[in-house]
C-alpha positions in Angstrom: 53.0 -25.9 25.9 53.2 -22.8 28.0 50.7 -20.1 27.2 52.5 -17.7 29.5 55.2 -17.4 26.8 52.7 -15.5 24.7 51.9 -11.8 25.0 48.6 -10.8 26.4 47.3 -10.0 22.9 48.5 -13.3 21.5 46.8 -15.1 24.4 43.5 -13.3 23.7 43.9 -14.3 20.0 44.7 -17.9 21.0 41.5 -18.1 23.2 39.4 -16.5 20.5 40.7 -19.0 17.9 39.9 -21.9 20.3 36.3 -20.6 20.7 36.0 -20.3 16.9 37.3 -23.8 16.4 34.7 -25.0 18.9 31.9 -23.1 17.2 31.4 -20.7 20.1 32.4 -17.6 18.2 31.2 -16.8 14.7 33.7 -15.9 12.0 34.1 -12.2 11.9 33.6 -11.1 8.3 35.0 -7.8 7.1 32.6 -4.9 7.0 30.7 -5.1 3.7 29.6 -1.7 2.4 27.2 -3.2 -0.1 25.2 -6.2 1.1 23.9 -8.5 -1.6 20.8 -10.5 -0.8 21.0 -14.2 0.1 18.8 -16.9 -1.3 15.4 -16.7 0.3 15.7 -13.0 1.4 12.6 -10.8 0.8 13.6 -7.9 -1.4 11.8 -5.0 -3.0 12.1 -3.5 -6.5 10.5 -0.8 -8.6 8.6 -2.2 -11.6 8.4 -0.6 -15.0 5.5 1.7 -14.1 7.0 2.8 -10.8 5.2 0.5 -8.4 7.0 -1.1 -5.5 6.9 -4.9 -5.7 8.1 -7.6 -3.2 9.8 -10.8 -4.2 11.9 -13.6 -2.8 15.5 -13.5 -3.9 16.4 -16.7 -5.7 19.5 -15.5 -7.4 18.1 -16.0 -10.9 18.7 -13.9 -14.0 16.0 -11.4 -13.2 17.3 -10.9 -9.6 20.9 -10.4 -10.9 19.8 -8.0 -13.7 17.8 -5.9 -11.2 20.8 -6.0 -8.7 23.1 -4.8 -11.5 20.9 -1.8 -12.2 20.6 -0.9 -8.5 16.9 -1.9 -8.4 17.0 -4.2 -5.4 16.2 -2.9 -1.9 16.0 -4.6 1.5 13.0 -2.6 2.7 9.9 -1.1 1.1 11.0 2.3 2.5 14.4 2.2 0.7 12.5 1.4 -2.6 10.1 4.2 -2.1 13.0 6.6 -1.4 14.8 5.5 -4.6 11.6 5.9 -6.6 11.1 9.5 -5.3 14.7 10.3 -5.9 14.4 9.2 -9.5 11.3 11.3 -10.0 13.2 14.4 -8.7 16.2 13.7 -10.9 13.9 13.3 -14.0 12.0 16.6 -13.1 15.4 18.5 -12.9 16.6 16.9 -16.2 13.3 17.7 -18.0 13.2 21.2 -16.7 16.8 21.8 -17.9 16.0 20.4 -21.4 12.8 22.5 -21.7 14.3 25.8 -20.4 18.0 25.8 -21.2 19.1 28.2 -23.9 21.8 27.4 -26.3 24.6 25.3 -24.9 27.6 27.3 -23.7 31.0 26.1 -22.6 30.3 27.0 -19.0 27.3 25.6 -17.3 25.7 26.0 -13.9 25.3 22.9 -11.6 23.2 22.4 -8.5 25.3 21.8 -5.4 24.7 21.5 -1.7 26.5 23.8 0.7 26.0 23.0 4.4 27.8 26.1 5.5 25.3 28.4 3.6 22.0 29.5 5.0 20.4 28.7 1.6 21.9 25.2 1.5 21.2 24.8 -2.2 23.9 26.5 -4.2 25.5 26.4 -7.6 28.9 25.9 -9.2 30.0 26.9 -12.7 32.2 24.5 -14.6 33.5 25.3 -18.1 35.8 22.3 -18.7 34.2 19.3 -16.8 30.8 18.2 -15.9 30.3 16.8 -12.4 29.3 13.2 -12.4 25.5 12.8 -12.7 24.9 16.6 -12.6 22.3 18.3 -14.7 23.7 21.3 -16.6 21.8 24.6 -16.6 22.7 27.4 -19.0 22.1 30.2 -16.4 21.7 30.7 -12.7 18.2 32.0 -13.4 17.2 28.7 -15.1 18.7 26.8 -12.2 16.8 28.9 -9.6 13.6 28.5 -11.6 14.1 24.7 -11.6 14.6 24.7 -7.8 11.3 26.5 -7.5 9.5 24.3 -10.0 10.7 21.0 -8.6 10.7 22.1 -4.9 13.6 23.0 -2.7 12.7 20.5 0.0 12.3 17.7 -2.5 15.7 18.4 -3.9 17.3 18.6 -0.5 15.7 15.4 0.7 16.0 13.1 -2.4 19.2 14.5 -4.1 21.3 15.6 -1.2 19.8 13.4 1.6 19.0 16.4 3.9 15.6 16.4 5.5 15.0 20.2 5.4 16.7 23.6 5.4 17.1 23.6 9.2 18.4 20.0 9.6 21.5 18.2 8.4 
């Protein structure tokens, strides 16, 4: 067997595979965008009254149900962020329900525009509703909702932007 008959890339692959066979190089897994907990991992969740709780992942029915709902987090900080985000979403939805006038075919939706000085902007849609967006019946109701809920809270928890000056 003559390794010199292989290209340089093939030689590198050959040596990498030899190392892998000998247990010297771990198997490279494809990048996983969503990491699922492994048995024994410490995870955090938000309980029914909004408190952050810690538990050990045992892959039981409760774990899997919470995972399916997106209520499993690897750090307490991630769980706290998710809880605050949900609060802001609920405040916006409640504000819209309480202050919207009669439903029209066109609605105003909150959007983020990083090229604008104001950052928070709006879009008007008459045929479709953007996924997960809260409809407002007028720009004024939308502006009032931003003021009531808090511009910084919306930027941080809905759009993931720390403040008006940062991106």
